[in-house]
C-alpha positions in Angstrom: -16.2 5.0 9.2 -19.3 6.1 7.3 -18.3 9.4 5.7 -16.6 11.0 2.7 -13.6 12.0 4.8 -10.3 10.4 5.7 -10.6 8.0 8.7 -8.5 5.2 10.1 -9.8 1.7 9.4 -6.6 -0.2 10.4 -3.7 0.3 12.8 -1.3 -2.5 13.5 -1.1 -1.7 17.2 -4.9 -2.1 17.5 -5.8 -4.7 14.9 -2.6 -6.8 14.6 0.0 -6.8 12.0 -1.3 -9.3 9.4 -2.1 -8.5 5.8 -5.4 -10.5 6.2 -6.5 -8.4 9.1 -5.8 -5.2 7.1 -7.7 -6.5 4.1 -10.7 -7.4 6.3 -10.8 -4.0 8.0 -10.4 -2.2 4.6 -13.2 -4.2 2.9 -15.4 -1.8 1.0 -13.0 1.2 1.3 -12.7 2.7 -2.2 -9.3 4.3 -1.9 -6.6 4.0 0.8 -3.8 6.0 2.2 -1.3 3.6 3.6 1.0 5.2 6.2 3.9 3.4 7.8 6.1 4.6 10.6 9.3 2.8 11.2 10.6 2.2 14.7 13.3 4.7 13.9 10.7 7.3 13.3 10.7 7.6 9.5 7.2 7.9 8.0 6.3 7.0 4.5 3.5 5.4 2.6 1.3 5.1 -0.5 -1.9 6.4 -1.9 -3.9 3.6 -3.6 -6.9 4.9 -5.6 -8.8 1.6 -5.6 -10.0 -1.0 -3.1 -7.3 -3.0 -1.4 -7.3 -6.6 -2.6 -5.0 -9.6 -3.0 -3.6 -9.8 -6.5 -1.7 -13.1 -6.4 -1.2 -13.2 -10.2 -0.5 -9.5 -11.1 -0.8 -5.9 -10.4 -3.7 -3.5 -10.0 -4.2 0.2 -9.5 -3.5 3.0 -12.0 -1.3 6.0 -12.6 -3.0 7.9 -9.7 -1.1 5.6 -7.3 1.9 7.3 -5.7 4.4 6.8 -2.9 5.5 9.4 -0.4 7.9 10.2 2.4 7.1 12.8 5.1 10.7 13.6 6.1 12.1 14.8 3.8 8.8 15.5 2.1 8.8 13.8 -1.3 6.2 12.3 -3.6 7.1 9.5 -6.1 4.7 9.2 -9.0 4.5 6.3 -11.5 7.1 6.4 -14.3 4.7 5.4 -17.0 7.0 2.6 -18.1 4.5 -0.1 -17.2 1.3 -0.8 -15.3 3.0 -2.3 -12.2 1.3 -0.2 -9.5 0.2 -2.4 -6.6 0.8 -6.1 -5.9 -0.6 -7.7 -2.8 -0.2 -11.4 -1.9 0.0 -13.7 1.2 3.4 -14.8 -0.2 5.1 -11.4 -1.1 3.2 -8.9 1.0 2.5 -5.5 -0.6 4.7 -4.2 -3.3 4.6 -1.1 -5.4 6.3 -1.1 -8.8 8.9 -3.6 -10.0 8.3 -7.3 -10.5 6.4 -9.8 -8.4 9.0 -11.5 -6.2 11.8 -9.7 -8.1 13.7 -6.5 -8.4 12.9 -2.9 -9.0 10.2 -2.6 -6.3 9.9 1.0 -5.1 8.3 0.0 -1.8 7.9 -3.5 -0.3 6.1 -4.4 3.0 6.6 -8.1 3.8 3.8 -10.5 4.3 4.6 -10.9 8.0 
């Protein structure tokens, strides 16, 4: 997509379900809206105000990062307690908040 608008760059049903495939498709995208729909129908996700990247050793992002649910409609903003916004690795998948491989993660999508 070559525009300043919102456009889909990755969908697991079209591009596969791997983290590597998502990162390849999102290369160069400056901010992302990650939307997940569970098989049961619940829809939730995250806004990531920076380019998606693997971050094996730590977290990235900033306080503009937030999580959301569509039903019921809710937005979850950073608490300000730390700078643990987004972690993305081949081992742990994508995590928001909490500790790498540990507890307190607000949202976790496995590597597979």
